[in-house]
C-alpha positions in Angstrom: -9.1 -39.0 19.4 -10.5 -36.4 16.6 -8.9 -36.5 12.8 -6.9 -33.8 12.2 -7.7 -32.1 8.9 -4.5 -31.6 7.6 -5.4 -36.1 7.7 -8.7 -35.8 6.3 -10.9 -35.1 9.5 -13.5 -32.3 10.1 -11.8 -28.9 10.2 -12.4 -27.4 13.9 -13.6 -23.9 11.6 -14.9 -22.9 8.3 -16.4 -19.4 8.8 -13.8 -17.2 8.7 -12.6 -14.0 11.4 -13.1 -10.6 11.3 -12.4 -8.7 8.4 -9.8 -6.1 8.5 -9.7 -2.9 8.4 -13.2 -1.7 9.3 -14.4 1.6 8.5 -18.1 2.8 7.8 -19.6 6.2 6.7 -17.7 8.2 8.7 -14.6 7.9 7.3 -16.4 8.3 3.8 -17.7 11.5 5.4 -14.2 13.1 6.1 -12.8 11.7 3.4 -15.0 13.2 0.9 -14.5 16.6 3.1 -10.7 16.2 2.6 -11.5 15.9 -1.1 -13.8 18.5 -1.6 -11.1 21.2 0.5 -8.7 21.3 -2.3 -6.2 20.6 0.6 -4.8 17.0 -0.2 -1.2 17.6 0.9 0.9 18.1 4.6 1.0 21.5 4.1 -3.1 21.9 4.1 -3.2 21.5 7.7 -6.5 21.3 8.2 -7.5 17.5 9.7 -3.9 17.0 10.8 -3.5 19.2 13.3 -6.7 17.8 14.7 -5.3 14.3 14.5 -1.8 15.0 16.3 -3.8 17.2 18.8 -6.4 13.8 19.5 -4.0 10.7 19.1 -1.5 13.0 21.6 -3.8 13.4 24.6 -5.3 9.8 24.1 -1.3 9.2 25.1 -0.7 11.5 27.5 1.5 13.4 25.6 1.8 17.2 24.5 2.8 17.4 20.9 2.5 15.1 17.9 4.2 15.3 15.1 2.8 12.7 12.2 4.5 11.2 9.7 4.8 9.1 6.7 5.6 6.0 8.2 6.3 4.2 11.1 9.9 3.6 10.4 10.5 7.0 9.2 8.9 7.8 12.7 12.0 6.0 14.7 14.4 7.9 12.2 13.6 11.1 13.1 12.9 10.4 16.5 16.7 9.5 16.4 18.0 12.5 15.1 15.4 14.4 17.1 17.5 12.6 20.2 20.4 14.1 19.1 21.6 9.8 17.9 24.6 10.5 14.7 26.2 8.4 12.5 28.6 5.6 14.3 26.5 6.4 17.5 25.3 3.3 19.2 21.4 2.3 19.7 20.7 -0.4 22.4 17.4 -2.6 21.1 16.0 -5.6 21.0 16.4 -8.6 18.1 12.7 -9.6 17.9 11.2 -6.6 16.6 10.2 -5.5 13.0 13.1 -5.0 10.8 12.1 -1.5 10.5 13.3 -1.2 14.0 16.9 -2.2 13.1 16.7 -0.4 9.5 16.1 3.1 10.8 19.0 3.8 12.2 20.9 2.3 10.0 19.0 4.3 7.3 21.9 7.4 8.6 24.5 5.0 10.2 23.2 4.7 13.8 24.7 1.3 14.9 21.9 -1.3 16.8 23.0 -2.8 19.5 21.3 -6.3 19.7 20.4 -7.4 23.7 17.8 -10.2 24.1 14.9 -10.8 25.6 12.6 -11.2 28.8 11.7 -15.0 27.8 8.3 -14.7 30.2 7.1 -12.1 28.0 9.9 -11.5 24.6 10.4 -7.7 26.1 13.5 -5.7 26.1 15.6 -7.2 29.1 16.3 -4.4 31.6 19.2 -6.3 33.5 20.6 -7.1 30.1 20.4 -3.5 28.3 22.9 -2.0 31.3 25.4 -4.2 30.7 25.5 -3.8 26.9 25.7 0.2 27.4 29.2 1.2 26.4 30.7 5.1 25.7 29.1 4.7 22.1 25.8 4.6 23.3 23.4 7.0 22.7 20.1 5.6 23.2 17.8 2.7 23.9 14.6 1.3 21.8 11.8 -0.1 23.9 9.9 -1.8 21.5 6.2 -2.8 22.9 5.7 -5.7 21.4 2.7 -7.1 20.9 0.8 -4.6 22.4 2.6 -5.0 25.5 4.5 -1.7 27.2 7.9 -2.8 27.7 8.9 -2.5 31.9 9.0 1.7 31.3 9.9 2.0 34.8 13.1 -0.2 34.9 14.6 1.3 31.6 13.9 4.9 32.0 15.9 4.6 35.4 18.9 2.8 33.6 18.3 5.5 30.8 18.9 8.1 33.6 21.2 6.7 35.0 23.3 6.6 31.8 22.1 9.9 30.4 20.6 7.9 27.5 17.9 9.0 25.1 14.5 6.7 25.4 12.7 5.8 22.4 9.5 3.6 22.5 9.1 1.9 19.1 4.6 1.6 20.1 4.3 0.8 16.2 2.1 -1.9 17.7 0.7 -0.5 20.9 -1.7 2.2 19.5 -3.6 3.1 23.1 -1.3 0.2 25.7 -1.0 1.8 28.6 1.6 1.6 31.5 0.7 2.5 35.3 -2.2 4.2 33.7 -0.3 5.9 31.2 -0.2 5.9 27.6 2.9 4.3 25.8 4.8 7.2 23.4 4.7 9.8 25.9 6.5 7.4 28.8 10.1 7.7 27.5 12.0 11.4 25.6 10.1 10.1 22.1 7.9 7.4 21.1 6.4 6.6 17.7 3.6 4.4 16.0 2.5 2.7 13.2 -0.8 3.0 10.4 0.5 0.8 8.1 -2.4 -1.9 7.2 -2.2 -4.8 9.7 -2.5 -1.9 12.6 -4.9 -0.9 15.1 -5.8 1.8 13.4 -4.6 2.0 9.7 -4.8 5.0 7.1 -2.9 2.4 4.3 0.2 4.0 5.9 1.5 6.6 8.1 2.8 7.3 11.6 3.6 9.2 14.3 5.8 11.2 16.9 4.9 11.8 20.7 6.8 13.8 22.8 6.2 15.3 26.5 9.1 18.1 25.4 8.5 21.0 22.8 12.3 21.1 21.9 12.3 17.8 21.0 8.4 18.5 19.0 9.9 21.1 17.2 12.6 19.1 15.9 11.1 16.5 14.9 8.5 18.6 12.8 11.2 20.9 11.6 13.1 17.0 10.4 10.3 16.0 8.5 9.1 19.6 7.1 12.0 20.2 4.7 14.5 22.2 7.8 11.7 24.4 8.1 10.8 26.2 11.9 7.4 26.7 13.1 6.2 29.6 12.3 9.3 30.4 10.3 9.2 31.7 6.5 8.2 29.3 3.9 12.0 29.4 2.2 13.4 29.9 6.3 15.4 26.1 6.4 17.6 26.4 9.1 18.3 22.0 9.1 18.6 19.9 6.5 15.2 17.8 6.6 13.0 15.8 4.3 9.3 16.0 3.2 8.2 13.7 5.6 4.3 15.1 5.8 1.5 12.9 6.5 -1.7 13.9 3.9 -4.3 15.2 4.7 -6.3 12.0 3.7 -4.7 9.9 5.8 -5.2 11.7 8.8 -9.1 11.9 7.7 -8.6 8.3 8.0 -7.3 7.9 11.3 -9.8 10.4 12.7 -12.3 8.0 11.8 -10.6 4.9 12.8 -10.1 6.7 16.4 -13.5 6.8 17.1 -13.3 3.2 17.5 -10.7 2.4 19.0 -11.9 1.9 23.0 -14.7 -0.3 22.3 -12.5 -2.5 20.0 -9.2 -2.0 22.9 -12.2 -3.4 25.3 -13.0 -6.3 23.0 -9.4 -7.3 22.2 -9.0 -7.6 26.1 -12.0 -9.1 26.6 -11.3 -12.2 24.3 -7.6 -12.3 25.1 -8.3 -12.8 28.3 -10.7 -15.7 28.1 -8.1 -17.5 25.4 -5.7 -17.0 27.8 -7.6 -19.1 30.4 -8.7 -21.3 27.8 -5.2 -22.1 26.7 -3.3 -22.4 30.2 -4.8 -25.3 30.9 -3.8 -27.3 27.7 -1.0 -29.8 27.8 2.6 -28.5 26.0 0.6 -24.9 25.6 2.3 -22.2 28.0 1.1 -18.2 28.2 2.8 -15.2 28.3 3.1 -13.4 31.4 1.4 -10.0 31.3 3.0 -7.8 33.5 0.5 -6.2 36.7 1.5 -2.4 35.6 0.1 -2.9 32.1 -3.2 -1.3 32.9 -4.0 -2.1 29.0 -2.2 -4.4 26.4 -2.8 -3.3 23.0 -3.1 -7.2 21.3 -2.1 -6.0 18.2 -0.4 -9.8 18.4 -1.9 -12.8 20.6 1.2 -14.8 21.5 1.5 -17.7 22.8 4.1 -20.8 22.5 4.7 -24.4 22.4 5.8 -25.8 26.0 9.5 -25.2 26.3 10.7 -28.6 26.8 8.7 -30.3 24.5 10.4 -28.5 21.6 13.0 -30.7 20.4 9.7 -33.0 20.3 6.8 -31.2 18.4 8.4 -29.4 15.2 6.8 -25.6 15.0 6.2 -25.6 11.3 3.8 -28.9 11.9 2.1 -27.5 14.8 1.4 -23.9 11.9 0.2 -26.3 9.3 -2.0 -28.5 11.2 -3.6 -24.7 13.0 -4.2 -23.3 9.7 -5.2 -26.7 8.5 -8.0 -26.6 11.0 -8.8 -22.9 9.9 -6.8 -21.3 12.8 -4.5 -18.8 11.0 -1.7 -18.6 12.5 2.2 -17.4 12.0 5.5 -18.1 12.9 6.8 -15.0 13.9 9.5 -12.5 13.5 13.2 -13.8 12.0 15.5 -12.2 15.6 17.4 -9.3 14.1 20.6 -10.4 15.3 20.5 -13.4 12.6 19.3 -11.0 10.0 21.8 -11.2 7.1 21.2 -8.0 5.3 21.3 -6.3 8.6 24.3 -7.6 9.6 26.3 -6.6 6.5 24.7 -3.0 6.7 26.6 -3.2 10.6 29.4 -4.3 8.8 29.1 -1.8 6.6 29.3 1.4 8.9 31.3 0.0 11.6 34.0 -1.7 9.3 33.6 -5.1 11.4 31.5 -8.2 11.6 29.4 -8.3 15.1 28.0 -11.1 16.5 25.1 -10.8 19.4 24.6 -13.6 21.6 20.3 -13.5 21.7 19.7 -17.2 22.8 15.7 -15.9 23.8 15.1 -14.7 21.3 16.1 -17.3 18.7 14.8 -19.6 20.2 11.4 -18.5 20.3 11.6 -17.6 17.2 13.1 -21.2 15.6 11.1 -23.7 18.0 8.6 -21.8 20.5 6.2 -18.9 19.4 3.4 -18.8 17.6 0.8 -15.6 16.5 -2.8 -14.6 16.0 -3.3 -11.1 14.2 -5.7 -8.4 16.2 -8.3 -9.4 14.2 -8.7 -12.8 15.0 -10.0 -11.3 18.8 -12.1 -8.9 17.3 -15.4 -11.7 16.9 -17.6 -13.4 19.2 -16.8 -15.6 21.9 -16.8 -18.6 19.5 -14.5 -17.7 17.3 -12.1 -17.7 20.9 -13.3 -21.4 21.8 -12.7 -22.5 18.7 -9.2 -21.0 18.7 -8.3 -22.9 21.8 -10.3 -26.2 20.4 -7.8 -26.0 17.6 -4.9 -25.5 19.7 -5.6 -28.4 22.0 -6.5 -31.0 19.0 -3.1 -30.3 17.6 -1.7 -30.9 20.6 -3.1 -33.5 21.9 -2.1 -35.1 18.3 1.5 -34.0 18.4 1.9 -34.7 22.1 0.5 -38.6 21.3 2.5 -39.7 18.6 
């Protein structure tokens, strides 16, 4: 058995993985075009319309509205969908805090519904049992870049007359039954924060196939103005949430690499799954066959369920990082986040509890993350990841 690096052995890898972000002369050229135009803000509208058109078309949507970030994108989508303070919004707890804080920002109440243990995506069967007369919307989070079960969630939303919003922050380019995410529900939101698969440092976008919803999202993001109206014609209460022309320029450059990067992530993720599934003590996640394209913002795998009382997740993470294989622990479920629960109590006047054992176990004992840029290298990179995992798991199982 190989001696672990954490115990003084030779690490599997000392070479860094692919750097992120990836950029080149095209981004520089586009940024200079904006600089020299003198139209820098969100009202200049030179690069922004081009970005909105191209991003919407890429995801099979008719309309796009750019905004300052992904969190605000969800807030605007919820308000566009008619969600009011005090209304309940069903969402999974295994997600970034922004999914919940975007609702709490204006007093809408998150209701946490547990995820499917085979995918960590919102469990549709549990969604239906959580619907009350206060429920107004469902947020499906495409965690790690894998689309949730949009077919079933659409059926539930239609049956109960609820709005379905896609939090696709991690899922740029993903497709469900060959339809782009963000264009399947009533509204879809994306993030362009620095870690995302295309990024402009910060930024977000809202997609929809409804002209009416697009107009409202645009108005809420543009100080309550109306499209083609007068400059001081404010017909709604809205805010200045506009993206800048500089961000649009960077994203247009980033989009030219998207197809190639998606294909490379898919190829490397498939190889990694093939290698990991044969390692004792490791479980890989199920991929629904209806997922036409997985965005792989993260590659998630887990310590086998039967071993979590014997093998420490924190120990595995420390040993893998020492081997030169950076992995992360992932989210703390939002149903256990004290700030989120306190904010819900502030708005509702009551202390709420949500039972989400799948999310809790995944977070505390099982799930490990590999970030998307680690899938942008060559086959040797993937072999090294698998080698590191095998080496560490063999050591843990031998104790």
